[in-house]
C-alpha positions as protocol buffer text, in pm:
chain_id: "A"
residue {
  index: 1
  type: MET
  ca { x: 6370 y: 12083 z: 11863 }
}
residue {
  index: 2
  type: THR
  ca { x: 6359 y: 12176 z: 12226 }
}
residue {
  index: 3
  type: LEU
  ca { x: 6471 y: 11959 z: 12513 }
}
residue {
  index: 4
  type: GLN
  ca { x: 6240 y: 11932 z: 12810 }
}
residue {
  index: 5
  type: THR
  ca { x: 6397 y: 11863 z: 13143 }
}
residue {
  index: 6
  type: ALA
  ca { x: 6207 y: 11656 z: 13394 }
}
residue {
  index: 7
  type: GLU
  ca { x: 6087 y: 11855 z: 13686 }
}
residue {
  index: 8
  type: ARG
  ca { x: 6247 y: 11747 z: 14013 }
}
residue {
  index: 9
  type: PRO
  ca { x: 5993 y: 11627 z: 14269 }
}
residue {
  index: 10
  type: ARG
  ca { x: 5928 y: 11866 z: 14548 }
}
residue {
  index: 11
  type: LEU
  ca { x: 6012 y: 11743 z: 14893 }
}
residue {
  index: 12
  type: ALA
  ca { x: 5774 y: 11779 z: 15178 }
}
residue {
  index: 13
  type: PRO
  ca { x: 5860 y: 12048 z: 15432 }
}
residue {
  index: 14
  type: SER
  ca { x: 5910 y: 11781 z: 15698 }
}
residue {
  index: 15
  type: ALA
  ca { x: 6178 y: 11617 z: 15483 }
}
residue {
  index: 16
  type: LEU
  ca { x: 6369 y: 11946 z: 15448 }
}
residue {
  index: 17
  type: ALA
  ca { x: 6359 y: 12016 z: 15819 }
}
residue {
  index: 18
  type: PRO
  ca { x: 6679 y: 11940 z: 16009 }
}
residue {
  index: 19
  type: ARG
  ca { x: 6682 y: 11637 z: 16233 }
}
residue {
  index: 20
  type: THR
  ca { x: 6666 y: 11731 z: 16595 }
}
residue {
  index: 21
  type: GLY
  ca { x: 6732 y: 11386 z: 16741 }
}
residue {
  index: 22
  type: ARG
  ca { x: 6382 y: 11352 z: 16880 }
}
residue {
  index: 23
  type: ARG
  ca { x: 6227 y: 11008 z: 16844 }
}
residue {
  index: 24
  type: GLU
  ca { x: 5872 y: 10964 z: 16732 }
}
residue {
  index: 25
  type: LYS
  ca { x: 5601 y: 10943 z: 16991 }
}
residue {
  index: 26
  type: GLY
  ca { x: 5535 y: 10588 z: 17108 }
}
residue {
  index: 27
  type: LYS
  ca { x: 5877 y: 10450 z: 17019 }
}
residue {
  index: 28
  type: VAL
  ca { x: 6101 y: 10315 z: 17293 }
}
residue {
  index: 29
  type: GLY
  ca { x: 6472 y: 10386 z: 17298 }
}
residue {
  index: 30
  type: ARG
  ca { x: 6729 y: 10110 z: 17310 }
}
residue {
  index: 31
  type: TRP
  ca { x: 6853 y: 10200 z: 17657 }
}
residue {
  index: 32
  type: GLU
  ca { x: 6497 y: 10170 z: 17791 }
}
residue {
  index: 33
  type: ILE
  ca { x: 6502 y: 9806 z: 17678 }
}
residue {
  index: 34
  type: TRP
  ca { x: 6859 y: 9701 z: 17746 }
}
residue {
  index: 35
  type: VAL
  ca { x: 6900 y: 9855 z: 18091 }
}
residue {
  index: 36
  type: PRO
  ca { x: 6604 y: 9670 z: 18254 }
}
residue {
  index: 37
  type: LEU
  ca { x: 6698 y: 9349 z: 18073 }
}
residue {
  index: 38
  type: GLY
  ca { x: 7060 y: 9386 z: 18185 }
}
residue {
  index: 39
  type: LEU
  ca { x: 6957 y: 9442 z: 18547 }
}
residue {
  index: 40
  type: TYR
  ca { x: 6723 y: 9143 z: 18539 }
}
residue {
  index: 41
  type: LEU
  ca { x: 6993 y: 8926 z: 18380 }
}
residue {
  index: 42
  type: LEU
  ca { x: 7242 y: 9037 z: 18645 }
}
residue {
  index: 43
  type: PHE
  ca { x: 6994 y: 8966 z: 18923 }
}
residue {
  index: 44
  type: THR
  ca { x: 6929 y: 8619 z: 18778 }
}
residue {
  index: 45
  type: LEU
  ca { x: 7283 y: 8509 z: 18696 }
}
residue {
  index: 46
  type: VAL
  ca { x: 7470 y: 8630 z: 19007 }
}
residue {
  index: 47
  type: PRO
  ca { x: 7331 y: 8350 z: 19231 }
}
residue {
  index: 48
  type: PHE
  ca { x: 7426 y: 8091 z: 18967 }
}
residue {
  index: 49
  type: TYR
  ca { x: 7774 y: 8239 z: 18945 }
}
residue {
  index: 50
  type: TRP
  ca { x: 7823 y: 8215 z: 19320 }
}
residue {
  index: 51
  type: MET
  ca { x: 7696 y: 7857 z: 19314 }
}
residue {
  index: 52
  type: LEU
  ca { x: 7956 y: 7770 z: 19050 }
}
residue {
  index: 53
  type: VAL
  ca { x: 8229 y: 7951 z: 19246 }
}
residue {
  index: 54
  type: PHE
  ca { x: 8158 y: 7760 z: 19568 }
}
residue {
  index: 55
  type: ALA
  ca { x: 8123 y: 7431 z: 19377 }
}
residue {
  index: 56
  type: PHE
  ca { x: 8452 y: 7448 z: 19185 }
}
residue {
  index: 57
  type: ARG
  ca { x: 8691 y: 7633 z: 19416 }
}
residue {
  index: 58
  type: PRO
  ca { x: 8886 y: 7457 z: 19694 }
}
residue {
  index: 59
  type: ARG
  ca { x: 8753 y: 7457 z: 20047 }
}
residue {
  index: 60
  type: GLY
  ca { x: 8869 y: 7749 z: 20257 }
}
residue {
  index: 61
  type: SER
  ca { x: 8937 y: 7963 z: 19952 }
}
residue {
  index: 62
  type: THR
  ca { x: 8796 y: 8317 z: 19940 }
}
residue {
  index: 63
  type: SER
  ca { x: 8870 y: 8382 z: 19574 }
}
residue {
  index: 64
  type: LEU
  ca { x: 8604 y: 8548 z: 19362 }
}
residue {
  index: 65
  type: LEU
  ca { x: 8699 y: 8319 z: 19075 }
}
residue {
  index: 66
  type: PRO
  ca { x: 8682 y: 7938 z: 19085 }
}
residue {
  index: 67
  type: TRP
  ca { x: 9056 y: 7895 z: 19046 }
}
residue {
  index: 68
  type: PRO
  ca { x: 9225 y: 7655 z: 19081 }
}
residue {
  index: 69
  type: ILE
  ca { x: 8932 y: 7437 z: 18974 }
}
residue {
  index: 70
  type: THR
  ca { x: 8869 y: 7132 z: 19190 }
}
residue {
  index: 71
  type: PHE
  ca { x: 8609 y: 6856 z: 19174 }
}
residue {
  index: 72
  type: ASP
  ca { x: 8647 y: 6747 z: 19536 }
}
residue {
  index: 73
  type: ASN
  ca { x: 8310 y: 6893 z: 19630 }
}
residue {
  index: 74
  type: PHE
  ca { x: 8137 y: 6689 z: 19358 }
}
residue {
  index: 75
  type: ALA
  ca { x: 8314 y: 6373 z: 19473 }
}
residue {
  index: 76
  type: THR
  ca { x: 8202 y: 6439 z: 19830 }
}
residue {
  index: 77
  type: VAL
  ca { x: 7841 y: 6495 z: 19729 }
}
residue {
  index: 78
  type: TRP
  ca { x: 7821 y: 6204 z: 19486 }
}
residue {
  index: 79
  type: ASN
  ca { x: 7996 y: 5941 z: 19698 }
}
residue {
  index: 80
  type: ASP
  ca { x: 7995 y: 6041 z: 20066 }
}
residue {
  index: 81
  type: LEU
  ca { x: 7646 y: 6194 z: 20077 }
}
residue {
  index: 82
  type: SER
  ca { x: 7479 y: 5924 z: 19861 }
}
residue {
  index: 83
  type: PHE
  ca { x: 7379 y: 6180 z: 19601 }
}
residue {
  index: 84
  type: ALA
  ca { x: 7396 y: 5914 z: 19331 }
}
residue {
  index: 85
  type: VAL
  ca { x: 7101 y: 5738 z: 19499 }
}
residue {
  index: 86
  type: PHE
  ca { x: 6904 y: 6062 z: 19526 }
}
residue {
  index: 87
  type: PHE
  ca { x: 6973 y: 6140 z: 19160 }
}
residue {
  index: 88
  type: LYS
  ca { x: 6849 y: 5796 z: 19053 }
}
residue {
  index: 89
  type: ASN
  ca { x: 6532 y: 5830 z: 19261 }
}
residue {
  index: 90
  type: SER
  ca { x: 6453 y: 6173 z: 19116 }
}
residue {
  index: 91
  type: LEU
  ca { x: 6514 y: 6044 z: 18766 }
}
residue {
  index: 92
  type: MET
  ca { x: 6280 y: 5749 z: 18819 }
}
residue {
  index: 93
  type: VAL
  ca { x: 6005 y: 5971 z: 18963 }
}
residue {
  index: 94
  type: GLY
  ca { x: 6047 y: 6230 z: 18687 }
}
residue {
  index: 95
  type: VAL
  ca { x: 6032 y: 5981 z: 18401 }
}
residue {
  index: 96
  type: ALA
  ca { x: 5738 y: 5790 z: 18550 }
}
residue {
  index: 97
  type: SER
  ca { x: 5545 y: 6114 z: 18611 }
}
residue {
  index: 98
  type: LEU
  ca { x: 5622 y: 6227 z: 18256 }
}
residue {
  index: 99
  type: VAL
  ca { x: 5488 y: 5905 z: 18104 }
}
residue {
  index: 100
  type: MET
  ca { x: 5175 y: 5883 z: 18318 }
}
residue {
  index: 101
  type: THR
  ca { x: 5086 y: 6250 z: 18280 }
}
residue {
  index: 102
  type: THR
  ca { x: 5135 y: 6244 z: 17904 }
}
residue {
  index: 103
  type: VAL
  ca { x: 4935 y: 5926 z: 17845 }
}
residue {
  index: 104
  type: VAL
  ca { x: 4639 y: 6024 z: 18064 }
}
residue {
  index: 105
  type: ALA
  ca { x: 4635 y: 6383 z: 17936 }
}
residue {
  index: 106
  type: LEU
  ca { x: 4649 y: 6259 z: 17575 }
}
residue {
  index: 107
  type: ALA
  ca { x: 4345 y: 6036 z: 17621 }
}
residue {
  index: 108
  type: GLY
  ca { x: 4148 y: 6291 z: 17821 }
}
residue {
  index: 109
  type: GLY
  ca { x: 4245 y: 6580 z: 17596 }
}
residue {
  index: 110
  type: TYR
  ca { x: 4125 y: 6393 z: 17287 }
}
residue {
  index: 111
  type: ALA
  ca { x: 3790 y: 6321 z: 17453 }
}
residue {
  index: 112
  type: LEU
  ca { x: 3746 y: 6686 z: 17553 }
}
residue {
  index: 113
  type: ALA
  ca { x: 3839 y: 6809 z: 17206 }
}
residue {
  index: 114
  type: ARG
  ca { x: 3645 y: 6566 z: 16985 }
}
residue {
  index: 115
  type: TYR
  ca { x: 3335 y: 6467 z: 17187 }
}
residue {
  index: 116
  type: GLU
  ca { x: 3041 y: 6678 z: 17298 }
}
residue {
  index: 117
  type: PHE
  ca { x: 2894 y: 6555 z: 17625 }
}
residue {
  index: 118
  type: ARG
  ca { x: 2694 y: 6698 z: 17908 }
}
residue {
  index: 119
  type: GLY
  ca { x: 2906 y: 6879 z: 18166 }
}
residue {
  index: 120
  type: ARG
  ca { x: 3213 y: 6921 z: 17945 }
}
residue {
  index: 121
  type: LYS
  ca { x: 3243 y: 7296 z: 18001 }
}
residue {
  index: 122
  type: LEU
  ca { x: 3178 y: 7254 z: 18372 }
}
residue {
  index: 123
  type: PHE
  ca { x: 3452 y: 6992 z: 18382 }
}
residue {
  index: 124
  type: MET
  ca { x: 3695 y: 7232 z: 18214 }
}
residue {
  index: 125
  type: VAL
  ca { x: 3609 y: 7506 z: 18464 }
}
residue {
  index: 126
  type: GLY
  ca { x: 3661 y: 7261 z: 18749 }
}
residue {
  index: 127
  type: MET
  ca { x: 4007 y: 7171 z: 18619 }
}
residue {
  index: 128
  type: LEU
  ca { x: 4097 y: 7538 z: 18597 }
}
residue {
  index: 129
  type: CYS
  ca { x: 3978 y: 7593 z: 18954 }
}
residue {
  index: 130
  type: THR
  ca { x: 4207 y: 7317 z: 19081 }
}
residue {
  index: 131
  type: GLN
  ca { x: 4504 y: 7532 z: 18981 }
}
residue {
  index: 132
  type: PHE
  ca { x: 4417 y: 7771 z: 19265 }
}
residue {
  index: 133
  type: ILE
  ca { x: 4453 y: 7500 z: 19531 }
}
residue {
  index: 134
  type: PRO
  ca { x: 4803 y: 7490 z: 19685 }
}
residue {
  index: 135
  type: GLY
  ca { x: 4963 y: 7152 z: 19722 }
}
residue {
  index: 136
  type: ALA
  ca { x: 5018 y: 7201 z: 20096 }
}
residue {
  index: 137
  type: MET
  ca { x: 4642 y: 7187 z: 20155 }
}
residue {
  index: 138
  type: MET
  ca { x: 4627 y: 6836 z: 20011 }
}
residue {
  index: 139
  type: LEU
  ca { x: 4912 y: 6685 z: 20213 }
}
residue {
  index: 140
  type: ILE
  ca { x: 4701 y: 6535 z: 20492 }
}
residue {
  index: 141
  type: PRO
  ca { x: 4432 y: 6380 z: 20263 }
}
residue {
  index: 142
  type: LEU
  ca { x: 4699 y: 6244 z: 20028 }
}
residue {
  index: 143
  type: PHE
  ca { x: 4902 y: 6103 z: 20316 }
}
residue {
  index: 144
  type: GLU
  ca { x: 4595 y: 5926 z: 20453 }
}
residue {
  index: 145
  type: ILE
  ca { x: 4511 y: 5781 z: 20110 }
}
residue {
  index: 146
  type: PHE
  ca { x: 4867 y: 5657 z: 20059 }
}
residue {
  index: 147
  type: ARG
  ca { x: 4872 y: 5511 z: 20411 }
}
residue {
  index: 148
  type: VAL
  ca { x: 4560 y: 5308 z: 20339 }
}
residue {
  index: 149
  type: LEU
  ca { x: 4704 y: 5193 z: 20006 }
}
residue {
  index: 150
  type: GLY
  ca { x: 5039 y: 5107 z: 20162 }
}
residue {
  index: 151
  type: LEU
  ca { x: 5227 y: 5356 z: 19944 }
}
residue {
  index: 152
  type: VAL
  ca { x: 5390 y: 5561 z: 20220 }
}
residue {
  index: 153
  type: ASN
  ca { x: 5771 y: 5543 z: 20190 }
}
residue {
  index: 154
  type: SER
  ca { x: 5730 y: 5445 z: 19826 }
}
residue {
  index: 155
  type: LEU
  ca { x: 5835 y: 5639 z: 19518 }
}
residue {
  index: 156
  type: TRP
  ca { x: 5499 y: 5554 z: 19363 }
}
residue {
  index: 157
  type: SER
  ca { x: 5333 y: 5793 z: 19605 }
}
residue {
  index: 158
  type: LEU
  ca { x: 5539 y: 6076 z: 19456 }
}
residue {
  index: 159
  type: VAL
  ca { x: 5458 y: 5965 z: 19101 }
}
residue {
  index: 160
  type: ILE
  ca { x: 5083 y: 5952 z: 19167 }
}
residue {
  index: 161
  type: ALA
  ca { x: 5077 y: 6285 z: 19350 }
}
residue {
  index: 162
  type: GLU
  ca { x: 5277 y: 6459 z: 19076 }
}
residue {
  index: 163
  type: THR
  ca { x: 5058 y: 6311 z: 18804 }
}
residue {
  index: 164
  type: VAL
  ca { x: 4738 y: 6425 z: 18975 }
}
residue {
  index: 165
  type: PHE
  ca { x: 4863 y: 6781 z: 19020 }
}
residue {
  index: 166
  type: GLN
  ca { x: 4998 y: 6807 z: 18664 }
}
residue {
  index: 167
  type: LEU
  ca { x: 4693 y: 6663 z: 18487 }
}
residue {
  index: 168
  type: PRO
  ca { x: 4460 y: 6970 z: 18483 }
}
residue {
  index: 169
  type: LEU
  ca { x: 4702 y: 7199 z: 18298 }
}
residue {
  index: 170
  type: SER
  ca { x: 4816 y: 6913 z: 18073 }
}
residue {
  index: 171
  type: LEU
  ca { x: 4457 y: 6827 z: 17974 }
}
residue {
  index: 172
  type: ILE
  ca { x: 4382 y: 7189 z: 17888 }
}
residue {
  index: 173
  type: LEU
  ca { x: 4696 y: 7225 z: 17677 }
}
residue {
  index: 174
  type: ILE
  ca { x: 4652 y: 6904 z: 17480 }
}
residue {
  index: 175
  type: SER
  ca { x: 4276 y: 6950 z: 17424 }
}
residue {
  index: 176
  type: GLY
  ca { x: 4339 y: 7299 z: 17288 }
}
residue {
  index: 177
  type: PHE
  ca { x: 4608 y: 7167 z: 17058 }
}
residue {
  index: 178
  type: ILE
  ca { x: 4388 y: 6884 z: 16927 }
}
residue {
  index: 179
  type: ARG
  ca { x: 4114 y: 7136 z: 16845 }
}
residue {
  index: 180
  type: ASN
  ca { x: 4360 y: 7306 z: 16610 }
}
residue {
  index: 181
  type: VAL
  ca { x: 4401 y: 6981 z: 16415 }
}
residue {
  index: 182
  type: PRO
  ca { x: 4127 y: 6972 z: 16147 }
}
residue {
  index: 183
  type: VAL
  ca { x: 3885 y: 6688 z: 16205 }
}
residue {
  index: 184
  type: GLU
  ca { x: 3870 y: 6640 z: 15827 }
}
residue {
  index: 185
  type: LEU
  ca { x: 4214 y: 6478 z: 15843 }
}
residue {
  index: 186
  type: GLU
  ca { x: 4077 y: 6208 z: 16071 }
}
residue {
  index: 187
  type: GLN
  ca { x: 3767 y: 6168 z: 15860 }
}
residue {
  index: 188
  type: ALA
  ca { x: 3983 y: 6113 z: 15552 }
}
residue {
  index: 189
  type: ALA
  ca { x: 4168 y: 5838 z: 15741 }
}
residue {
  index: 190
  type: TRP
  ca { x: 3836 y: 5680 z: 15836 }
}
residue {
  index: 191
  type: VAL
  ca { x: 3728 y: 5677 z: 15473 }
}
residue {
  index: 192
  type: ASP
  ca { x: 4053 y: 5499 z: 15383 }
}
residue {
  index: 193
  type: GLY
  ca { x: 3966 y: 5220 z: 15624 }
}
residue {
  index: 194
  type: CYS
  ca { x: 4130 y: 5333 z: 15950 }
}
residue {
  index: 195
  type: GLY
  ca { x: 3938 y: 5308 z: 16272 }
}
residue {
  index: 196
  type: ARG
  ca { x: 3926 y: 5595 z: 16521 }
}
residue {
  index: 197
  type: LEU
  ca { x: 4221 y: 5461 z: 16722 }
}
residue {
  index: 198
  type: ARG
  ca { x: 4437 y: 5384 z: 16422 }
}
residue {
  index: 199
  type: GLY
  ca { x: 4348 y: 5716 z: 16262 }
}
residue {
  index: 200
  type: PHE
  ca { x: 4448 y: 5895 z: 16580 }
}
residue {
  index: 201
  type: PHE
  ca { x: 4791 y: 5733 z: 16589 }
}
residue {
  index: 202
  type: ALA
  ca { x: 4845 y: 5778 z: 16215 }
}
residue {
  index: 203
  type: VAL
  ca { x: 4715 y: 6133 z: 16168 }
}
residue {
  index: 204
  type: VAL
  ca { x: 4672 y: 6326 z: 16493 }
}
residue {
  index: 205
  type: LEU
  ca { x: 4954 y: 6198 z: 16712 }
}
residue {
  index: 206
  type: PRO
  ca { x: 5239 y: 6304 z: 16476 }
}
residue {
  index: 207
  type: LEU
  ca { x: 5101 y: 6659 z: 16480 }
}
residue {
  index: 208
  type: LEU
  ca { x: 5096 y: 6673 z: 16860 }
}
residue {
  index: 209
  type: ARG
  ca { x: 5473 y: 6664 z: 16908 }
}
residue {
  index: 210
  type: PRO
  ca { x: 5505 y: 7027 z: 17037 }
}
residue {
  index: 211
  type: ALA
  ca { x: 5216 y: 6977 z: 17282 }
}
residue {
  index: 212
  type: LEU
  ca { x: 5354 y: 6645 z: 17408 }
}
residue {
  index: 213
  type: VAL
  ca { x: 5699 y: 6799 z: 17455 }
}
residue {
  index: 214
  type: ALA
  ca { x: 5554 y: 7091 z: 17651 }
}
residue {
  index: 215
  type: VAL
  ca { x: 5339 y: 6870 z: 17873 }
}
residue {
  index: 216
  type: GLY
  ca { x: 5610 y: 6611 z: 17932 }
}
residue {
  index: 217
  type: SER
  ca { x: 5879 y: 6869 z: 18008 }
}
residue {
  index: 218
  type: PHE
  ca { x: 5662 y: 7050 z: 18262 }
}
residue {
  index: 219
  type: ALA
  ca { x: 5571 y: 6721 z: 18430 }
}
residue {
  index: 220
  type: PHE
  ca { x: 5935 y: 6612 z: 18450 }
}
residue {
  index: 221
  type: ILE
  ca { x: 6070 y: 6944 z: 18577 }
}
residue {
  index: 222
  type: HIS
  ca { x: 5795 y: 6988 z: 18836 }
}
residue {
  index: 223
  type: SER
  ca { x: 5848 y: 6639 z: 18973 }
}
residue {
  index: 224
  type: TRP
  ca { x: 6226 y: 6687 z: 18969 }
}
residue {
  index: 225
  type: ASN
  ca { x: 6207 y: 7010 z: 19170 }
}
residue {
  index: 226
  type: ASN
  ca { x: 5924 y: 6918 z: 19405 }
}
residue {
  index: 227
  type: PHE
  ca { x: 6037 y: 6921 z: 19766 }
}
residue {
  index: 228
  type: LEU
  ca { x: 5717 y: 6915 z: 19970 }
}
residue {
  index: 229
  type: PHE
  ca { x: 5575 y: 6582 z: 19856 }
}
residue {
  index: 230
  type: ALA
  ca { x: 5911 y: 6404 z: 19877 }
}
residue {
  index: 231
  type: LEU
  ca { x: 5966 y: 6536 z: 20228 }
}
residue {
  index: 232
  type: MET
  ca { x: 5623 y: 6432 z: 20359 }
}
residue {
  index: 233
  type: PHE
  ca { x: 5565 y: 6096 z: 20188 }
}
residue {
  index: 234
  type: VAL
  ca { x: 5916 y: 5947 z: 20208 }
}
residue {
  index: 235
  type: SER
  ca { x: 6121 y: 5909 z: 20527 }
}
residue {
  index: 236
  type: GLU
  ca { x: 6381 y: 5646 z: 20434 }
}
residue {
  index: 237
  type: GLN
  ca { x: 6711 y: 5794 z: 20322 }
}
residue {
  index: 238
  type: GLU
  ca { x: 6764 y: 5548 z: 20037 }
}
residue {
  index: 239
  type: LYS
  ca { x: 6439 y: 5678 z: 19881 }
}
residue {
  index: 240
  type: PHE
  ca { x: 6512 y: 6050 z: 19910 }
}
residue {
  index: 241
  type: THR
  ca { x: 6503 y: 6263 z: 19597 }
}
residue {
  index: 242
  type: VAL
  ca { x: 6749 y: 6538 z: 19503 }
}
residue {
  index: 243
  type: PRO
  ca { x: 6569 y: 6833 z: 19673 }
}
residue {
  index: 244
  type: VAL
  ca { x: 6536 y: 6642 z: 20003 }
}
residue {
  index: 245
  type: GLY
  ca { x: 6895 y: 6521 z: 19976 }
}
residue {
  index: 246
  type: LEU
  ca { x: 7011 y: 6880 z: 19934 }
}
residue {
  index: 247
  type: ALA
  ca { x: 6818 y: 6983 z: 20244 }
}
residue {
  index: 248
  type: TYR
  ca { x: 6993 y: 6712 z: 20447 }
}
residue {
  index: 249
  type: THR
  ca { x: 7337 y: 6848 z: 20353 }
}
residue {
  index: 250
  type: LEU
  ca { x: 7266 y: 7136 z: 20591 }
}
residue {
  index: 251
  type: GLY
  ca { x: 7417 y: 7052 z: 20928 }
}
residue {
  index: 252
  type: GLU
  ca { x: 7281 y: 7160 z: 21264 }
}
residue {
  index: 253
  type: PHE
  ca { x: 7582 y: 7374 z: 21355 }
}
residue {
  index: 254
  type: SER
  ca { x: 7770 y: 7413 z: 21026 }
}
residue {
  index: 255
  type: VAL
  ca { x: 7708 y: 7414 z: 20653 }
}
residue {
  index: 256
  type: ASP
  ca { x: 7941 y: 7272 z: 20389 }
}
residue {
  index: 257
  type: PHE
  ca { x: 7883 y: 7539 z: 20127 }
}
residue {
  index: 258
  type: GLY
  ca { x: 8107 y: 7365 z: 19874 }
}
residue {
  index: 259
  type: ALA
  ca { x: 7912 y: 7040 z: 19892 }
}
residue {
  index: 260
  type: LEU
  ca { x: 7580 y: 7225 z: 19894 }
}
residue {
  index: 261
  type: ALA
  ca { x: 7677 y: 7424 z: 19585 }
}
residue {
  index: 262
  type: ALA
  ca { x: 7803 y: 7112 z: 19408 }
}
residue {
  index: 263
  type: GLY
  ca { x: 7472 y: 6939 z: 19480 }
}
residue {
  index: 264
  type: GLY
  ca { x: 7288 y: 7241 z: 19341 }
}
residue {
  index: 265
  type: VAL
  ca { x: 7489 y: 7221 z: 19019 }
}
residue {
  index: 266
  type: VAL
  ca { x: 7412 y: 6849 z: 18986 }
}
residue {
  index: 267
  type: ALA
  ca { x: 7042 y: 6917 z: 19048 }
}
residue {
  index: 268
  type: ALA
  ca { x: 7031 y: 7196 z: 18789 }
}
residue {
  index: 269
  type: VAL
  ca { x: 7203 y: 7005 z: 18507 }
}
residue {
  index: 270
  type: PRO
  ca { x: 6902 y: 6787 z: 18401 }
}
residue {
  index: 271
  type: VAL
  ca { x: 6667 y: 7086 z: 18399 }
}
residue {
  index: 272
  type: VAL
  ca { x: 6907 y: 7291 z: 18186 }
}
residue {
  index: 273
  type: LEU
  ca { x: 6954 y: 7002 z: 17943 }
}
residue {
  index: 274
  type: VAL
  ca { x: 6579 y: 6948 z: 17912 }
}
residue {
  index: 275
  type: PHE
  ca { x: 6517 y: 7315 z: 17827 }
}
residue {
  index: 276
  type: ALA
  ca { x: 6809 y: 7319 z: 17584 }
}
residue {
  index: 277
  type: VAL
  ca { x: 6656 y: 7028 z: 17391 }
}
residue {
  index: 278
  type: ILE
  ca { x: 6289 y: 7129 z: 17396 }
}
residue {
  index: 279
  type: GLN
  ca { x: 6304 y: 7508 z: 17367 }
}
residue {
  index: 280
  type: ARG
  ca { x: 6200 y: 7512 z: 17001 }
}
residue {
  index: 281
  type: TYR
  ca { x: 5892 y: 7299 z: 17077 }
}
residue {
  index: 282
  type: LEU
  ca { x: 5797 y: 7463 z: 17406 }
}
residue {
  index: 283
  type: VAL
  ca { x: 5666 y: 7798 z: 17283 }
}
residue {
  index: 284
  type: GLN
  ca { x: 5477 y: 7637 z: 16995 }
}
residue {
  index: 285
  type: GLY
  ca { x: 5311 y: 7384 z: 17224 }
}
residue {
  index: 286
  type: MET
  ca { x: 5214 y: 7645 z: 17483 }
}
residue {
  index: 287
  type: SER
  ca { x: 5076 y: 7894 z: 17231 }
}
residue {
  index: 288
  type: ALA
  ca { x: 4885 y: 7634 z: 17031 }
}
residue {
  index: 289
  type: GLY
  ca { x: 4719 y: 7495 z: 17341 }
}
residue {
  index: 290
  type: ALA
  ca { x: 4608 y: 7842 z: 17447 }
}
residue {
  index: 291
  type: VAL
  ca { x: 4431 y: 7942 z: 17125 }
}
residue {
  index: 292
  type: LYS
  ca { x: 4095 y: 7782 z: 17190 }
}
residue {
  index: 293
  type: GLY
  ca { x: 3923 y: 7689 z: 17514 }
}
């Protein structure tokens, strides 16, 4: 009886060749990714670091570190410069703009996604074209409209202006997201006895959470950061928003950098918190709304 040994598989010549350290064509090395990202991160974070240094270090200090930490600049901004009033005004405008933009965009987006009517595509193109119009070009017409309506020096003028400028993108996002929801789900609800409105709230609306979060967050952040409308439509100090209040901390002959930096930190906190809460919904809402036109 003879024993047969299994023949060892032959290796390809490329496998026997010594490694020379060359990477395959088309692949990118780690340093080619991390070096640009590191430079961009440094360029982005250095201004925030200096803002924190000026906000937390004592006045007159030249230290590169915010030590010893003091909150005097925040007390000055919040109490002496009426920043609490500006913060409340910005919060009211942001929340009102969020609600109005979301509600109107939800109704309009559903109509664009579920109904076929004459001029629908032309309407979509018109909304896209409005994104090319800068807000500064509309200041004089908007001011005249608000003057006739008696809304000058009112926070409602800011809410209406922000809602109008946020609606085109919000409508496009929500209509694209609703198109991704199968209409058969609504039809099944109709068969079970639900009307169109009840079926929408029971079936479609729960699936629109990422889109609503994306639209609402953009509306809130844009209204929170907007400086031009608040500067032109409001002139009474007790109705200033945070961006205008920050601009008025700049003196004619001197600048309190500590107070200005502390105000910048206070203005950035709501935006950072909003993104920290909605980040998992934001990408999903943006990508889903961009799938279909």
